C-alpha positions, 0 to 999 in steps of 0.5 A: 555323284556316283549315280550321276556318273553311272547314268551318264556312261549308260547314256553314252553307251546307248547312243554309241550302239544306236550310231553303230546300227545307223552306220551299218551297211544295208543288209548287214546283220544287227549285232547278235543277229542272223546274217541276211539270206544269201542270193543263191548260188552264183550263175555263169556269166557270158562274155565274148572276145575277138582277135580282130580288134580290142573291144571299143577299138577301131574296126580294121578295113578287113572287116569293114564294108569298104574293105574286105567285108569279112565278119570278125571271129569271136570267142565265147566265154562263160565264167563263174566269179573270177574263174572259167566256168561251164555254159548253163545246161539249159543253153540251146542256141546263140544269136547276134545282132549287129547295128550302127547306133549312130545312124537313124533309119528313116528319120526314126529313133531306130538305128541301122541294123547291119546284120543278124544271125540266130540259131547258132548252136549252143555247143559253139565256142565262138564264130569263125571269121568270114561267115557265109550267107543264108542258112549254114550247115551247122544250123546258123541262120543269117537273118535281117540286115542290110544285105538281105534285100530282094531275093538276096540271103542275109549275110554280114555287112560290115561298117560303112560310115564315110569320112568324119566322126567315128560311128560306134558299131555294136555286136549284141550276143544273146545266149538262149534256152531255146531254138528260134522258129523264125524264117530268115526273112524275119524282122528285128522286132520279131527276132527280139520278141522271139528271144524275149523270156529265153535270154540266159546270157548277154554280151556286147562288143563294140567297134569304131569306124569311119571311112578314110578321108577323100 
């Protein structure tokens, strides 16, 4: 009888150990084993904020094409975990692409590009309100967008949706480890291709807009 009890408790112990191993989270070390290899040092994360409106909020007329058509101010942030951090040493420039994701261009899947700018200096802490057109003194170059037609230089072109459902407008910011060798009259595809392989941080900021009822 004692032998049967000993064998029973041994079986229960073995089953319990197997159950614990089966329930261990992926990547967790087995009992008595070494911890899994780490992911390496934490990397700084890029984000943006604006005092123009809350992320996802309604774009004011001040920043809309139907209003004052002033580009909003943005602040650039780098964080390391929960704390403020420094930008990567490899950072050279920033770029921004602003588009209306609810508008189709020429019946295609492409949305409407309102504005872009690139070669924003890596030392910049943000963008001031009301950026001017064309090439700016700090090296920022306004690129393709609605305003860049004919001989007109590239410049900010704010939301212009008419009355009805809100359109969602997205500012996509890219932190790059290079300066782009592109003319102002490039295309969005060429801009994206030039950035490919050089993105060390990316952030987005969203605004909603529709025109007032007539």
